[in-house]
C-alpha positions, 0 to 999 in steps of 0.5 A: 157776975152770977151763974146761970141757974140750969134746971135739967130733967130727970127720970128717964130724959136725965141720960140723954140730957147728960149726953147731949151736954156732954157732946157740947164739950161739957164734962159733968160729975156727980150725975148719979149721986147727986141733984146739984152736978158739977159742970165744968163751966163756972159760970153754970149751976146744974140742978136736976128737977122733975121735967113737970116742975122746970116750967114753973122754976123757970117762969118763977125766976127760980131757974134762968133756963131749963130743959123739960117737955112742951107738954109741961110748958102748955099743962102748967100754962108757963110764961116762958119762951121756948128757945130751941127743940132739942128733939130727943126723948119719946116727946118734944123737948126744948129749951125755955127760958123766962119771957121776963 
């Protein structure tokens, strides 16, 4: 089975994103040193991207799921489905997946 490609935001949202994942029971290694941190779930592959790039990567199928701001989804006109409002950061953050 292929791994789930999960795009998470870098920059100011990175720390909060890692905290949410860790509260959900995940352990993440290499948070500060790489754009591909390791998560303790063998079925998930993390990749840190700029939040404004995540809607495009998800809509094009380059990532399976991502966390980004709803503003970036609107601004990029990405064809994604919003799964959940995660309610953190200074703006409204959502999880999204390609409609395909």
